[in-house]
Structures are given as structure tokens and as C-alpha cells.
C-alpha positions as CSV (number, residue, x, y, z in Angstrom):
1,M,195.2,96.9,328.5
2,T,195.3,98.4,325.0
3,P,192.4,101.0,324.6
4,A,189.8,100.2,322.1
5,K,190.3,101.8,318.7
6,Y,186.6,102.0,317.9
7,L,183.3,103.0,319.5
8,S,179.9,101.4,319.3
9,I,178.1,101.6,316.1
10,F,175.3,103.2,318.1
11,T,177.5,106.1,319.1
12,P,175.8,109.5,318.7
13,A,176.7,111.8,315.8
14,T,175.8,115.2,314.8
15,K,173.9,116.1,311.6
16,L,177.0,117.8,310.3
17,E,179.2,114.8,311.1
18,R,176.8,112.4,309.2
19,E,176.9,114.7,306.2
20,E,180.7,114.9,306.2
21,N,180.7,111.1,306.4
22,F,178.5,110.6,303.4
23,E,181.0,112.6,301.3
24,D,183.9,110.5,302.8
25,Y,182.0,107.3,302.1
26,W,181.3,108.4,298.5
27,E,185.1,108.9,297.9
28,F,185.8,105.5,299.5
29,T,183.4,103.5,297.5
30,Q,184.4,104.8,294.1
31,Q,188.0,103.7,294.9
32,H,186.9,100.5,296.6
33,G,184.7,99.1,293.8
34,G,186.0,100.8,290.7
35,Q,183.9,101.6,287.7
36,L,180.3,100.7,287.8
37,F,178.9,98.6,284.8
38,E,175.3,99.5,285.3
39,G,173.9,97.4,282.7
40,A,175.7,94.3,284.2
41,K,174.9,95.3,287.8
42,D,178.7,94.9,288.4
43,L,181.8,96.8,289.5
44,E,185.3,96.8,287.8
45,K,187.2,95.6,290.8
46,K,184.7,93.1,292.2
47,R,184.5,91.6,288.6
48,A,188.2,91.1,288.5
49,R,188.3,89.5,291.9
50,L,185.6,87.1,291.0
51,K,187.4,86.3,287.7
52,Y,190.5,85.4,289.8
53,F,188.7,83.0,291.9
54,Q,187.0,81.3,288.9
55,E,190.4,81.1,287.0
56,H,192.1,79.6,290.1
57,P,189.3,77.2,291.4
58,V,189.6,75.2,294.6
59,R,187.3,72.1,295.1
60,L,186.6,69.6,297.7
61,R,189.2,66.7,298.0
62,Q,186.4,64.5,299.3
63,P,183.1,65.4,297.4
64,L,179.8,65.7,299.2
65,A,178.5,62.3,300.0
66,N,175.0,63.1,298.9
67,P,174.5,66.4,296.9
68,E,170.9,65.5,296.3
69,T,170.3,66.2,299.9
70,F,171.4,69.8,299.4
71,Y,169.4,70.2,296.2
72,R,166.1,68.8,297.9
73,N,166.6,71.3,300.7
74,Y,168.2,74.4,299.5
75,V,165.1,76.3,298.4
76,E,162.7,75.0,301.0
77,M,163.5,72.6,303.9
78,Q,161.9,69.2,303.2
79,D,164.0,67.1,305.6
80,D,164.3,67.3,309.4
81,P,167.3,69.6,309.7
82,G,168.5,67.5,312.6
83,S,169.0,64.5,310.4
84,M,171.2,66.4,308.0
85,D,175.0,66.5,308.1
86,R,176.6,69.9,309.2
87,M,178.3,70.5,305.9
88,T,175.1,70.2,303.9
89,L,173.2,72.3,306.5
90,M,175.9,75.0,306.2
91,L,175.6,75.1,302.4
92,T,171.8,75.3,302.4
93,C,172.1,78.0,305.0
94,I,174.6,80.1,302.9
95,Y,172.2,79.9,300.0
96,K,169.1,80.9,301.9
97,F,170.8,83.8,303.5
98,A,172.2,85.0,300.1
99,R,168.8,84.3,298.5
100,H,167.2,87.0,300.8
101,E,169.9,89.5,299.9
102,W,169.3,88.8,296.1
103,V,165.6,89.2,296.4
104,G,166.0,92.5,298.3
105,I,168.5,94.1,295.9
106,K,166.3,93.1,292.8
107,G,163.5,95.2,294.2
108,A,165.7,98.1,295.2
109,W,167.6,98.4,291.9
110,D,164.4,99.4,290.0
111,V,163.5,102.1,292.6
112,I,166.9,103.7,293.3
113,P,167.7,106.1,290.6
114,D,170.4,105.1,288.0
115,M,173.7,106.8,288.2
116,A,172.8,109.3,285.4
117,H,169.7,110.5,287.4
118,S,171.3,110.4,290.8
119,Y,171.9,114.0,291.7
120,K,172.3,113.5,295.5
121,V,175.5,111.9,297.0
122,T,173.1,109.5,298.9
123,D,171.6,108.3,295.7
124,K,175.0,107.7,294.1
125,I,176.1,105.8,297.2
126,S,172.9,103.6,297.1
127,R,173.5,102.7,293.3
128,M,177.1,101.6,294.1
129,H,175.9,99.8,297.3
130,L,173.3,97.8,295.3
131,A,175.9,96.9,292.7
132,E,178.1,95.5,295.4
133,E,175.4,93.4,296.7
134,F,174.8,91.8,293.2
135,C,178.6,91.0,293.3
136,H,178.1,89.4,296.6
137,V,175.5,87.0,295.2
138,R,178.1,85.9,292.5
139,L,180.6,85.3,295.3
140,F,178.1,83.2,297.3
141,N,177.5,81.2,294.2
142,E,181.2,80.7,293.9
143,M,181.3,79.3,297.4
144,L,178.7,76.7,296.4
145,R,180.6,75.8,293.3
146,T,183.7,75.5,295.3
147,C,181.8,72.7,297.3
148,G,180.8,71.0,294.0
149,L,177.3,72.5,293.8
150,D,177.1,73.8,290.1
151,K,173.4,73.3,289.5
152,V,172.1,76.0,291.9
153,E,169.4,78.3,290.7
154,W,168.4,81.6,292.3
155,V,164.6,81.1,293.0
156,P,162.4,84.1,294.0
157,L,160.7,83.8,297.4
158,G,157.0,83.4,297.7
159,P,154.7,86.2,296.3
160,I,154.0,87.8,299.7
161,K,157.7,88.1,300.6
162,E,158.7,89.2,297.1
163,K,156.0,92.0,297.3
164,I,157.4,93.2,300.7
165,Y,161.0,93.3,299.4
166,E,159.7,95.2,296.3
167,Q,157.8,97.8,298.4
168,F,160.5,98.3,301.1
169,P,162.6,100.7,298.9
170,K,159.6,102.9,298.5
171,V,159.1,103.4,302.2
172,P,160.0,107.0,303.5
173,G,163.4,107.1,305.1
174,F,162.3,107.8,308.6
175,L,160.6,104.5,308.6
176,K,163.0,102.3,306.6
177,D,166.4,103.7,307.8
178,S,166.5,101.7,311.0
179,P,165.4,98.4,309.6
180,A,167.8,98.8,306.6
181,F,170.7,99.6,309.1
182,I,169.9,96.5,311.4
183,T,169.7,94.3,308.3
184,E,173.2,95.3,307.3
185,L,174.5,94.8,311.0
186,M,172.7,91.4,311.0
187,G,174.7,90.5,307.7
188,V,178.0,91.2,309.4
189,T,177.1,89.3,312.6
190,F,176.2,86.3,310.6
191,Y,179.3,86.4,308.5
192,C,181.7,86.7,311.4
193,H,180.0,83.6,313.0
194,L,180.0,81.7,309.6
195,Y,183.8,82.5,309.3
196,R,184.5,80.7,312.4
197,L,182.0,77.7,311.4
198,F,184.2,77.2,308.3
199,D,187.1,76.0,310.7
200,E,185.0,73.7,312.4
201,I,183.1,72.0,309.4
202,L,186.0,72.1,307.0
203,A,188.8,70.9,309.4
204,D,189.7,68.2,306.9
205,E,189.4,70.4,303.8
206,P,192.0,73.2,304.6
207,E,192.2,74.5,300.9
208,V,188.5,74.8,300.6
209,C,188.3,76.3,304.1
210,S,190.9,78.9,303.0
211,R,189.0,79.7,299.8
212,L,185.7,80.1,301.4
213,K,187.2,82.4,304.0
214,E,188.7,84.4,301.0
215,L,185.3,84.7,299.4
216,L,183.5,85.5,302.5
217,D,186.1,88.3,303.3
218,E,185.3,90.0,300.0
219,I,181.7,90.2,301.1
220,T,182.2,91.0,304.8
221,I,184.6,93.9,304.0
222,D,181.9,95.5,302.0
223,E,179.2,94.9,304.5
224,V,181.3,96.4,307.4
225,A,181.4,99.6,305.2
226,H,177.6,99.3,304.6
227,V,176.9,99.2,308.4
228,G,178.5,102.5,308.8
229,Q,177.0,103.9,305.7
230,R,173.4,102.8,306.6
231,R,174.0,104.0,310.3
232,N,174.8,107.4,308.7
233,F,171.2,108.0,307.7
234,I,169.9,107.8,311.4
235,G,169.5,110.6,313.9
236,P,169.2,110.2,317.7
237,I,165.6,108.9,317.8
238,G,166.3,106.4,315.1
239,M,169.4,105.1,316.9
240,G,167.3,104.3,319.9
241,I,164.7,102.6,317.8
242,S,167.5,100.7,315.9
243,K,169.1,99.3,319.1
244,A,165.6,98.1,320.3
245,L,165.1,96.5,316.8
246,V,168.2,94.2,317.2
247,K,166.7,91.3,319.1
248,P,163.3,91.1,317.3
249,F,164.8,91.5,313.8
250,Y,167.6,88.9,314.4
251,T,165.1,86.5,316.0
252,M,162.6,86.7,313.1
253,F,165.0,86.6,310.3
254,F,167.0,83.7,311.7
255,K,164.0,81.8,312.5
256,D,163.0,81.8,308.8
257,I,166.3,79.9,308.0
258,P,166.0,76.6,310.3
259,E,169.6,75.7,309.5
260,I,171.0,78.7,311.5
261,G,169.6,77.5,314.7
262,Q,171.1,74.1,314.1
263,L,174.6,75.6,313.4
264,L,175.0,78.8,315.3
265,D,174.2,80.4,318.6
266,V,171.4,82.9,317.7
267,D,171.4,84.4,321.3
268,Q,175.1,85.2,320.9
269,M,174.6,86.8,317.6
270,I,172.0,89.0,319.1
271,K,174.4,90.1,321.8
272,D,177.1,90.7,319.3
273,G,174.8,92.8,317.2
274,V,173.8,95.0,320.3
275,S,177.6,95.4,321.3
276,F,179.0,95.8,317.7
277,D,181.9,98.3,317.7
278,F,184.3,97.1,314.9
279,N,187.1,96.1,317.5
280,E,186.7,92.3,317.1
281,L,187.1,92.6,313.3
282,P,190.5,91.5,311.9
283,A,193.0,94.2,310.8
284,H,193.1,93.2,307.2
285,M,189.4,93.6,307.0
286,I,189.3,97.1,308.7
287,E,192.2,98.2,306.4
288,R,190.0,97.6,303.3
289,S,186.7,98.7,304.7
290,W,185.2,101.9,306.0
291,V,184.3,103.1,309.5
292,P,182.4,106.4,310.3
293,S,184.7,109.0,311.8
294,Y,182.4,109.3,314.9
295,C,183.0,105.6,315.6
296,K,186.8,106.0,315.8
297,A,188.1,106.4,319.4
298,L,191.6,107.6,318.7
299,G,192.1,111.3,318.1
300,I,188.3,111.9,318.3
301,S,187.2,115.1,320.1
302,E,184.4,115.1,322.7
303,M,181.1,114.4,321.0
304,S,178.6,117.3,320.9
305,S,174.9,116.5,321.4
306,E,173.1,115.3,318.3
307,L,171.2,117.9,316.3
């Protein structure tokens, strides 16, 4: 049996190891995204990749039978989700998940210092991180366009949820670091399950299936790196809290999107979150992403106790 290459994301790490990994991640993210276009909330390499997809479009051979079902339900579920076809459910699910991400990054963008006023490496990382997230929303939008949905609007959440998202970036690190980390982990878990769902729902649309996987890969590769980067903020006490938060956070968030319960196994996603260790991710994804040094099993020295 081949030994595992990677260790659990909840693996202990010393304060020094985490500081070194922030520096390493900063070098990675500059190369990975390219130049930051701050006014456009965009990144050079991400912009070029999206342009490629837009200039080489792929569309369904068999259009959606009733696009109005999507438009009636994509912001708020109006119909019984059990009465909807799985393709439409999947598309409304994608929109709603991406919409939460979009609302969250809008609130954070105005709180995190811009690059000219980012004097700490963690602030610089956060600015690049948020720009990547805005790029993800554009990729999600391209997924919907690939399926013939070109009238999608990105609508704010209700006032209470909007306010929560606006205030969250202002919360002190020792309170927000664990929830922020679990949110990134939840994203990767969801994307891995969504990737497999494409094969099931788009079996008769191989070109669209392949294109949606390409688009999702661009997002997931970033999110895998974000999982390691957000974990890097957290010390030993926070790691214990984080692991305990997986089940309640996943349960609460996925319950807010009823399509997820119709399409995916939430209990399995919770188990995958608790046991996440990078080993199940495809090689092409790991090669383009970033994993903390203390989660690499090969050539790793015995861990010292966390400071």
C-alpha cells in the first residue's frame, strides 16, 4: 500500500512553521494569480483564463426544457424542490452557493486594506485572496451561461444576512479565524461532490460536462490553497474548535440551500470535511495549488509541540 503523501488539515503546526508558511503562500499566490487589478477586483492570469472560456464557448446540445423554472427559483425557492428536474436543481444550487461567496467578499473587500496600505504579509495575502474570490463568481456565472442561462442577476441576500457578512471581517481574529477556515473547507468539500455530480447529470452532454469541470477546477484549485492559508492563522486551541465546528457549520449552511439535500449526501460531506487531508484530490489540482508544509507527509520531520 502506497503511503499517504499528505496529513490531515487539522495537523498541529508550530507558530514558526505557520509564519514560514505565510511567506511561502505569499510567493505562491503572486505567481498563481499574476498582477492584481485592484479597481476591477481582478487578477491577470484569472482574467486571461476566463477570456479563453468566453472566446471558446460550449453550450448544451439539448437546451433546458424550461429555463423559467430556474429563473423562478434561483434566488429563492418557490417550487417544491422535489418536483424539479435534477439539472435545474443543480444550477440553482450552484448559483446560491456562489451568491453566498459573492456577498461575503463584497463585505470583506471594503474592510481589508488595499494593497498600497497592506504592510503585513497577511493583509497582502487577504487582498489577493478576495480578488480570487471575485474571479470565482465570474467563473460560476460562466457555468450558468454554458447551460444557456444568460439573464442571471447577482442579488443581495436579505438585510440581516447582508449585515452579518458585512460585520464578520471586523471580528477579531481569534473569533473569526476558525469559522473562516471551516467556510473554505466547506467550499472544497462541496466542489468535490459537485464535480462528481456533473458526470451523473450531464452524462448525455459530454462537452458541457467537460467544460463545467474545467471551470470548477479553476475555482477548486484556488480554494484548496485557501484552506491551507486560512488554517495557517490557527493555533492549537483554535484547531480543536475548528474540528468541532465542521458538523454544525456544514449542517447549518447546507440547510439554507434546499437543493443540496436533494442532490448530495450532506452526512458524507461532513465526514469528508472532518477527515480532509488532500490525498483524494487529483494530481493535476495539487500541482497547481498550495499545501502547507506541515501537511506534507514525505520528508517531514517529527512535529514539535505547538507553541
